[in-house]
N, C-alpha and C positions, 0 to 999 in steps of 0.2 A: 700673294694675292691668290684665292682660292678660285682658280679658272675652271675648276671641275663642277662647281656649284651654279656658277654664272657666267654670263657671256654679255656684251655689249652688242645692241641692235641698232642700227642707223635707224631715225624715225623718218629721213625721207626715203632710201631706196631699199631698206629692210637688210643690209648686208650685216653679216654678223662677225664679229672679231672677239678674241680672248681680252679680258680685262687688261693685261699687261701689254697688249699689242696697241693700245690707243695713241694716236698722235700727241703732242705737248698740248695742242690747243684743243683736242677732243672733238676734232671735225672729223667725218668722213672723207676719205681719199677719194672716193668716188663721186660723191654729189656735194659734199660740203656742209651737209646737215649734221645736227647733233645725234648723239647717241643716247640711249636709255639703259638700265641695267635690266636684263632679263634672266629669270631663274628657270633651272632645267623642267620645263613641262609640269607645273604646279597644275594647270587645269586639265592634262592629261592624264596625271598618275591615278591610280585605281589600288583599293585594297590597301594593304599594309604600306605601300609606298606613298600614300596620300597623306599628307598632315592631317591629324585629327582635331576638327575644329573645337570639340568640347575640351580635349584635353590642353590646347594652347590656351583656351579661355581660363581654366583653371590655374594653369602655369604662370601667367601674366599676372593674374589677380595675387598669387600666393607671393610673387616677387615684391609685390608693393610693402610687405613687411619684412622683407629681408634686409640684413645688414650687409650684404655684399656691394661692392662698389658698383659694378655693371648693373645690378639690379636696382639700384636706386636712381638709375637714369631713366627718364622717359623715352628714351631712343633704342637703348642696348638692353632694355627690359623686354622688348619685343625682337630680340636677336635672332631667332628662328626665321624672321622675315627679312633678315639682313644679313646672309651669309657671304658677305664681301671681303672677309679677311681670313688668312690662314689661321690665325690664332687669336682669339677674342682678348688674350692678353696684351695684344697691342693697342687695344682701343684706348684713344685718350678722352676723358669724360671731366666735365665739370657738374655733374648731376643735372643735366639739362632735363627739358622735357617735364612732363607730369604737372603741366600747367593748368590753372583752374579754369572751370567752365562757370560763368557767373549767369545766374537769371538776371535779366533787364526787366524788373517789375513795372516801374513806372514809364519808361519807354514802350514797352509793349502795351500798357493801357492807352497811352497817348494815340499809337497806331492801331489799336482796335485788334491786337493780337493776343491768343492764349499763350504761346510758348515762344519767347525770345530769349537766346543765349549770346554771350561773348566768350569766345575761347581766346584767353588773353595769352599770346605768346610773349608778348612783353615782360613776362615774369620769369624768363630764362635768365641764365647768369650774367649775360652781359646786355639784357634788356631788350632782346629781340628774338624772333622766330629763326634769325640765321644761325643760332646755336645749334639747333637740332640736325641741320645740314652740316656745319662745319666739323662736329664732332665724329660724322661719319668720313667724310672725305679727308680730313687731317689724318685720321687713322689710317687711312690708305696710304698718303703719303709718307707716315712714319713707318709703316710696314715695309714699304718699297725702298726706304734707305734715303729720302730726300733730307737734305739739310736746309734748304729754302723753300719757303711757299710764298705766293703773292696773290694779291687780286687787285683790280680796280673797283672802286667803291663809290657809293653816295653816303658812306656813313656805317651803316649797320654791318656790313660784310665785313668791312675792316676792322671793326671792334671785335667780333667775333673770332675771326681769323687771328688776330693777335693775341687773344687771350689763350687760344687753345694750341697756338704754336709755342707761346711761353710756357704753357703747362708741359708740353712735349719736349720742351729744349731745343726746339728749332728756331730758325731765323725767319723773319717776314718781311715782305716788301709790299707796301701800300702805295698804290697811285690813285689820286683823288683830283677831281675839278676844282681849280683854284677859287676859292671863295664860293662855293656852291653846295657846301655840305653844312650841317648843323655842328657848331663848336662842340657841344656834348658828346657828339659821336667821335670827333676827331680827337678830342682829349683821351678817349679811350686807348684807340690805338697807340697814341703817344705813352700812355701809362704802362700798356704792355710790352712796350721795348719795340715796336715795329719801325723800320726805316720807312719814312712817310715823305713822298714826294707829291707836291702840289702842281698839276700841269696846266698850263694856260690852254685850256680846253675844256669840253664837256665830258660827262660820263663815258659816252660812246667814242669820244677820241682816245679817253684813258684805256678802254678795252683795246684798241686798235694797237696802241703802244706796247700794252702788256702781251699781245698775241706775238708780236715780233721777239719780245725778250725771252719768252719761255721757248721759243725755238732755237734761240742761241746758246742759252745757259741752263744748266740743270736745276731749273726752277719749277716746281710744281703748281700749276695753275687751279686756284680755288674758288674762281668765280662759278656761277651756276650752270655754265656750259659742263662743267664736270658733271658726270652723270651721278656720280658717288654723293654729291650734294643732296640730289634729291630723293637718295634712299633714306638719309636722315629726315629731310622735309617732310615726308609722307607719312610719319609717326604719328602727328597729331589726330590725323584720320583714325587710326587705330584707337587714341584716346577718347575722341568722340565717340565712336561707335561703343566702345567700353562704358563710358559714362550714361549711354542711352540704353544700356542693358543690351548692345547688339542690335538695336532697333535704329537706324540710322534716321538723323533728321529729314524733313522735306527738302530744305535749301540749306547750302552753304555759300556764304558771301566772302570774297576775298579780294583785298586790294590789288591792283594791277601795275606792277612796275616793270622789272625786267620777265615777269610772268612765268619762273620757274615754279613759284610757289602753289600757283594753282594746278599746274600741272602735276606737281608732285602731289598733293592732296588727291587729285584725281587718281592718280597712280595707286596710291594708299586704298582707297575704297574700292578699286576694280580688283586688286589682288585679294582684299578681303572677301569680295563677292565671287572671286573665282575658287576661293578656298572654301566657300560655304559658311563664312564665318557671319556674314550678313545676308539679307535677302534681296537687297536692292542697292543701288547707289543714290545719293542724293543728288538734286540738281545743283550744280555749282556755276557760280554767276561771278563775273569779274568786274570789278569797278574801277575806272580810271579818272585822274583829274582831266579837267577840260582842257587843259593847257598842255598835257602830255597824254595824249589820247589815241595813239596810232591803231592799238586793236578795237577800240570803240568804232572809230571811224572805219575800220575794215568791215565790221560787221554791219554797219549802216549801209555801206557801200555794195559788198558783194559776200555777205553772211560768212565774213572771215576767210574767204579762200585766197586773198592776196592782201598784202599790208604794204603801206607806203611810210618810211618814216618819217617824224615830224621833228622840228627844232623844239625841244621840250622847256616848258615854262610853268612852275608851280610852286608854291611855297612849301608843299608837301614834298621835303626834299628826297625823301626815300623812295619815291616813285617818279622822280623827275628823270626819264628815261625815255628818248624818243626812238630809238631804234632797238627794242627788246629782242634779246637772242631768242627765247624760249616762246616766241609768240604762236609758231605752228602747233606746239604741244599744248598749249592753253587753249587754242581756237579748236582743237579736237576734244578737248575735255569738256569745254562750253557745250559743243554741238552733241556730244554722245550722252550727255546728261540732261539735254534739253534746256540748259541754262541760258542766261543772257549775259552782254557785255554792253555798258554803258558808261558815260561819263558824268561828272558832277563838277559844280562851279567852286571857285576858291571860297565864295561866302557860303556854298551848302555845306562844304567840307569844315570851315570854322564852327558853324552853328552845331552840326552833329558832334564835333569833338568836345564843345562845352556842354553838349547835352548828356554825353557819355560821362563827362567829369561830375554833372550833377547827380549821376547814379554812384559816385564815389570811384569811378573807373577811369583812371588817367592813361591815355594813349597819345602816341605822336599823331599828328596831323594825316599822314598816309593811312593810318589805321581807321580814321574817321570816316574814310570814303565809303566803308561799307554800311553804315548807317544811313549817310546820305543817300546811297544807292537804293537801300531797302526802301526809303522813304517814297523814292520816285517809283519803285517796283509796286509798292502798295496802292499809290495814287492811281497807277496804270492799271491795277486789278489783275497784275502778274502773280501776286502772290496774296492767298486768301487768309483772312484772320485766323481760321482754324488749323493753318499749316505752321509745323514747327521750323525755326529759323535760326543758324548759329552764324553768328558775325565773327571773322577771323581778326582779331586785333594783333598785328604784327609787331609792334613796338611800343614801349613804355614811354610815359609822358616825359620824363626827365631827359630823353633824348634830344628834345628841342624846346628846352624851358623857355626861350626868347619868343617862341610861337606863342606859348600861353601867355605870357606876361604882356604882349604886345595887344593881344585879343582883348584881355581885360582892362587894358589902358585906353582901348579904342582906338590904337594906331595901327592895327595889322590891316584892315581893310580901306581900300580908297572910298572916297565919297560916291563914285559911281558904283562900287560894289555893295556899298550899304544900301542903296537906294531900294526902297519897298522892303526891306527888312530891318527897319530902324527900331520898331517896337519889340521884336524877337530879340535883337542883340541887346537892347536895355535890359531885357529881363534876364539875359544870361550873363551879363558882365558883373564881375565882382572884384572891382579894383580897390586896392588898399587906400584908405583915407586917413589924412592926418588930423589929429585931434588933440587937444590940450590933455595932460597928464593929470586928469582928475575922473574920479568915477562919474560925475554928472556928464562930462564930455562924452564918456563912453557910452553911458545909457542914452544918450540923446543920439549917437549915433546908431545904436541898436533900434531906436525907434523910426529913425529914419530908414534904415533897411528893411524893417516889418513893414513900413508904409509902402 
């Protein structure tokens, strides 16, 4: 580990340690808070010691046409901002990142907006944003000589970890809450060879069990408490800035589950600003599901200064987390960028997911909270129609195909949840119909659909 180029700084008390000195659970020995990776005085460097912004932009652009394996990764393409390895030859990559930034033309028109985009992280190798963080943290595990890696998961983390572990020749352990994750995600971890244990508890209970395990056995923890995960997860900020020709959007809207992603993206934009690659940071807002909304409640009650865990209930399984580990980091990101934190209902999530689908962009339900949140922010005049907005879609639609099928069959929502939204739901549903095997029957179905 390249401890000469980076160190870990406690987010709570500010204590600094070498990366190799971190406890197995990545908690500070003094205050119990989380760490983040800090690089040696980027914003204090002057003259020849300071990275040249123009040279970095040129280098990163040139790498897009390179045939080198690391250059084809949307994470390691920016490796000058991730000096976390002694040798980049130890990096484990599946060519993650470089995900598309789609304009949402019809949705923008419906909301009276000029510039609305979706950064679709579901286009990563295992179908979620977790790949960008996993390539970084698992590479550290490999370089440090670990044979086993582990995570507690609601699905996406386990899929990413298992895939990258398999690629690196490492063994992986997955703890999941019994019956509370989408089978599409669980099937991935199985396919990639993970030892998978379903525990009779929720996600937070799985985290608690795993925290004890990594202190008893030489197993490297790969949940988002691992600060190296966030180093990979910050790179979509660099991709977004690059796509905007280094003029960042006005707003970035992110789903809120364990809350590491929003803080990672905030760190990415902050570092770009410190290095002079961008002139400012975007406002970063976090959207949670109403049934798993501890941070949104915190902002309503005390502006994010304290948070009480909740018992999480939402069909958006990727964000069904009641006690998010990175809430302080996320709260700081929201506060320092003057963003917002709010929650949306199950019905609002389902409608937003179908609206994104109507644009040809499939995403898992947790991703759709971003559009549902944007609609609320527009209704409250917190985002102007002239401002540019990027929605971060964190997972692919095939992660939870049952959710989509149930929505279009009309069985996803209860009668109470449907109340007041019947016309909108009927317009969005596209259930498969059974007709006779004749051209006339199919044409009749077409006429009915057009009507």
